[in-house]
C-alpha positions as CSV (number, residue, x, y, z in Angstrom):
1,M,37.9,19.4,30.0
2,P,37.8,18.0,26.5
3,K,39.1,20.0,23.6
4,P,36.7,21.8,21.3
5,L,35.6,20.0,18.2
6,D,36.7,20.6,14.7
7,A,35.1,19.5,11.4
8,A,37.0,16.1,11.3
9,Q,36.1,15.2,14.9
10,L,32.4,16.1,14.3
11,D,32.4,13.9,11.2
12,A,34.0,11.1,13.2
13,L,31.4,11.5,16.0
14,A,28.5,11.4,13.4
15,L,30.0,8.3,11.7
16,A,30.5,6.5,15.0
17,Y,27.0,7.2,16.1
18,V,25.3,6.0,12.9
19,A,27.6,2.9,12.9
20,R,26.5,2.0,16.5
21,F,22.8,2.9,16.5
22,A,19.9,2.6,14.1
23,T,18.9,6.3,14.1
24,S,16.9,9.0,12.4
25,G,18.2,12.3,11.0
26,G,16.5,14.1,13.9
27,K,18.2,12.0,16.5
28,L,21.6,12.4,14.9
29,S,21.1,16.1,14.7
30,A,20.2,16.3,18.4
31,Y,23.2,14.2,19.3
32,L,25.6,16.4,17.4
33,A,24.1,19.6,18.8
34,R,24.5,18.1,22.3
35,K,28.2,17.3,21.6
36,L,28.7,20.8,20.3
37,R,27.2,22.3,23.5
38,E,29.3,20.1,25.7
39,R,32.6,20.5,23.9
40,G,32.3,23.7,22.0
41,W,33.6,24.6,18.6
42,Q,37.2,25.3,17.5
43,D,38.1,29.0,17.9
44,G,38.3,30.9,14.6
45,A,36.7,28.3,12.5
46,P,33.3,28.9,10.9
47,P,30.5,27.2,12.8
48,P,29.5,23.8,11.6
49,D,26.5,23.1,9.5
50,V,25.0,20.1,11.3
51,A,22.0,19.9,8.9
52,A,24.4,19.5,6.0
53,L,26.3,16.8,7.8
54,V,23.1,14.9,8.5
55,E,22.1,15.3,4.9
56,R,25.4,13.9,3.8
57,M,24.9,10.9,6.1
58,A,21.5,10.3,4.6
59,A,22.8,10.6,1.1
60,Q,25.4,8.0,1.8
61,G,22.7,5.7,3.1
62,Y,23.7,5.7,6.8
63,I,20.4,7.2,7.8
64,D,17.0,6.2,6.4
65,D,14.2,7.9,8.2
66,A,11.5,5.9,6.4
67,G,13.1,2.6,7.2
68,Y,13.8,3.6,10.8
69,A,10.2,4.8,11.3
70,L,8.8,1.5,9.9
71,A,11.1,-0.6,12.0
72,K,10.3,1.3,15.2
73,G,6.6,1.4,14.4
74,Q,6.4,-2.3,13.8
75,G,8.4,-3.0,17.0
76,L,6.0,-0.9,19.0
77,L,3.0,-2.5,17.4
78,R,4.4,-6.0,18.3
79,R,4.8,-4.9,21.9
80,G,1.2,-3.8,22.0
81,Y,1.3,0.0,21.7
82,G,-1.3,2.0,19.7
83,A,-1.1,4.5,16.9
84,R,-1.0,7.6,19.2
85,R,2.0,6.2,21.2
86,I,3.8,5.3,17.9
87,E,3.1,8.8,16.5
88,G,4.5,10.4,19.7
89,A,7.7,8.2,19.7
90,L,8.4,8.9,16.0
91,A,7.8,12.6,16.4
92,Q,10.2,12.7,19.3
93,D,12.8,11.0,17.1
94,G,12.4,13.8,14.5
95,I,10.6,11.8,11.9
96,A,8.5,13.9,9.4
97,A,4.7,13.6,9.6
98,E,4.3,12.1,6.2
99,I,6.7,9.3,7.1
100,R,5.1,8.6,10.5
101,A,1.7,7.7,9.1
102,P,2.6,4.4,7.3
103,A,4.6,3.3,10.4
104,Q,1.5,3.2,12.5
105,G,0.2,0.1,10.8
106,D,-3.2,-0.7,9.3
107,E,-6.5,-1.2,11.3
108,T,-5.9,-5.0,11.7
109,Q,-2.4,-4.4,13.0
110,R,-3.6,-1.8,15.4
111,R,-6.3,-4.2,16.7
112,R,-3.8,-7.0,17.1
113,A,-1.6,-4.6,19.0
114,A,-4.5,-3.8,21.3
115,L,-5.0,-7.5,21.9
116,A,-1.3,-8.0,22.5
117,F,-1.3,-5.2,25.1
118,A,-4.3,-6.7,26.9
119,R,-2.6,-10.1,26.9
120,R,0.7,-8.6,28.3
121,K,-1.2,-6.8,31.0
122,R,-3.6,-9.6,31.6
123,F,-6.6,-7.4,31.1
124,W,-10.2,-8.5,30.4
125,P,-10.3,-11.6,28.2
126,F,-6.8,-12.6,29.5
127,A,-7.6,-12.1,33.2
128,E,-7.7,-15.1,35.5
129,A,-10.8,-13.8,37.1
130,R,-12.9,-11.0,35.5
131,S,-13.3,-8.1,37.8
132,L,-16.6,-6.2,37.7
133,D,-15.2,-3.5,39.9
134,R,-15.6,-0.1,38.2
135,A,-12.4,1.3,39.7
136,V,-10.3,-1.6,38.3
137,R,-11.9,-1.3,34.9
138,E,-11.2,2.5,34.8
139,K,-7.6,1.9,35.8
140,Q,-7.3,-0.7,33.0
141,V,-8.9,1.6,30.4
142,G,-6.5,4.4,31.5
143,A,-3.5,2.1,30.9
144,F,-5.0,1.3,27.5
145,L,-5.3,5.0,26.6
146,R,-1.8,5.8,27.8
147,A,-0.5,3.0,25.5
148,G,-2.0,4.9,22.6
149,H,-5.1,2.9,21.9
150,P,-8.5,4.5,21.2
151,L,-11.2,4.3,23.8
152,A,-13.3,2.2,21.4
153,Y,-10.7,-0.6,21.4
154,A,-10.6,-0.6,25.2
155,R,-14.4,-0.8,25.4
156,R,-14.6,-3.5,22.8
157,L,-12.0,-5.7,24.6
158,A,-13.4,-5.0,28.1
159,D,-16.9,-6.0,26.9
160,A,-15.7,-9.1,24.9
161,A,-17.7,-12.1,26.0
162,S,-14.7,-14.5,25.6
163,L,-11.1,-14.7,24.4
164,E,-12.3,-16.1,21.1
165,D,-14.6,-13.1,20.7
166,A,-11.7,-10.7,21.3
167,E,-9.5,-12.6,18.9
168,S,-12.1,-12.7,16.2
169,W,-12.6,-8.9,16.6
170,A,-8.8,-8.4,16.2
171,D,-8.7,-10.6,13.1
172,E,-11.9,-9.7,11.3
173,D,-11.6,-8.8,7.7
174,L,-11.8,-5.0,7.4
175,E,-11.3,-4.8,3.6
176,P,-14.4,-4.0,1.6
177,N,-15.4,-6.9,-0.7
C-alpha cells in the first residue's frame, strides 16, 4: 500500500499531471481528490486545500480553462459533434458556463459540424443509396440527436435534394447585411 501523501507529493502530482495532459481546473481538482482518496493524507498534518493548489497552477499559467474549452470545442466541432454534446463534455470537465458558450462555435461552424457528422456516418446526402425506409431514417435522426445536433439540422440534411444543396445550406451566409 502506498504511503499517504504530504504537501510536496501533492504538488508534484499536480505538476506532473498538468505537464502531461492539457487539462482544466475541474479535471485537475478531480484527479487530486481521487489521489487523496486512494492514498490518504499524512497523519497530523492539516488537510490540503486542493482548490488553492488548482488556483496556484492556474495563476502560474499551467491551466487555462478558456483555452482548454476552446480547443476541445473546436476539436469536437471538427469531428462533427453538435453544441449540446460539446456543452456536456465541457461541463463534465468542470468548465464554467460562461466559458463553455464561446467554445460551441457559431451557427456556420455548427452547420458544418452537422455536415461533417453526416459525411462520417454516410447519412443522407452522403449515402450510396438513399433509403426511404422510415425506420432507417429514424435511426439516423436519433444518431444525429445523440451527437448533439438539433432536430432541425437532421431534418434539413435528411430532406436535402443533393449534396450541393446540403453544402450550400452549411455554408450560407448567416450574417445580416
